[in-house]
C-alpha positions in Angstrom: 8.1 -17.5 0.3 7.6 -15.1 3.2 4.6 -15.7 5.4 3.2 -13.5 8.1 2.9 -14.7 11.7 -0.9 -14.1 12.1 -2.5 -15.0 8.8 -0.4 -17.9 7.3 -1.3 -16.7 3.8 1.5 -15.9 1.3 2.5 -12.3 1.9 4.0 -11.9 -1.5 0.8 -13.2 -3.1 -1.4 -10.8 -1.2 0.9 -7.9 -2.1 1.0 -8.8 -5.8 -2.8 -9.4 -5.7 -3.4 -5.9 -4.4 -1.2 -4.4 -7.1 -3.0 -6.4 -9.8 -6.4 -5.2 -8.5 -5.2 -1.6 -8.6 -4.1 -2.1 -12.2 -7.3 -3.8 -13.2 -9.6 -1.0 -11.9 -7.4 1.7 -13.4 -5.9 3.3 -10.3 -2.4 2.3 -11.6 -2.0 3.3 -15.2 1.8 3.5 -15.8 4.6 1.0 -15.5 6.5 3.3 -13.2 3.8 3.5 -10.6 3.2 -0.2 -11.0 6.9 -1.0 -10.4 6.9 1.3 -7.3 3.9 -0.5 -5.8 5.4 -3.9 -6.6 8.8 -2.9 -5.0 7.5 -1.5 -1.7 5.8 -4.0 0.6 3.2 -2.3 2.8 3.4 -4.9 5.6 6.9 -3.7 6.7 5.2 -0.4 7.8 2.3 -2.2 9.6 4.0 -5.1 11.4 1.4 -5.5 14.0 -1.3 -6.4 11.5 -1.9 -9.6 9.5 -1.1 -9.6 5.8 -4.8 -10.0 5.1 -5.5 -6.7 6.8 -2.5 -4.9 5.4 -3.2 -5.9 1.7 -6.8 -4.7 1.6 -7.4 -1.6 -0.4 -8.2 0.4 2.8 -6.7 3.1 4.9 -5.5 1.8 8.3 -5.5 4.0 11.4 -2.1 3.8 13.0 -2.2 6.3 15.9 -5.0 7.4 18.2 -5.5 10.2 20.6 -8.5 10.1 23.0 -10.1 7.5 20.8 -9.8 9.4 17.6 -7.5 8.4 14.7 -4.8 11.0 14.2 -2.5 9.2 11.8 -3.0 6.5 9.1 -1.5 4.4 6.4 -3.2 5.8 3.3 -5.5 3.7 1.2 -3.5 2.2 -1.6 -5.9 3.3 -4.4 -5.6 6.9 -3.2 -1.8 6.6 -3.2 -1.8 5.2 -6.7 -4.1 8.0 -8.0 -1.9 10.7 -6.4 1.3 9.2 -7.8 -0.2 8.9 -11.3 -1.4 12.6 -11.1 2.1 13.7 -10.1 3.6 12.4 -13.4 6.9 11.9 -11.7 10.2 11.9 -13.7 13.2 9.6 -13.1 15.1 10.7 -10.0 12.2 12.4 -8.3 11.1 11.2 -4.9 7.8 11.4 -2.9 7.3 11.5 0.8 3.6 10.8 1.7 2.6 11.6 5.2 -0.7 10.0 6.1 
């Protein structure tokens, strides 16, 4: 299994654990959104962080200007809620800019 360089915990396990948490609390309600969350690993977009940091249900600031965050990786729960509300159909795509 894939492991991250900083944390030594199982990246896939952390990823799937976050998805299971989002399902358990009701942020993910449909199989389509669950499949999307399981298919897209968050850590590839945040390579400078440990898997433990990446797979928390938290927004992560990714760019700063004069000490203020100006860009972020959105909180997974918020992404799940937004995707569920969109009621996407097969073939549709989403670009989320955080």
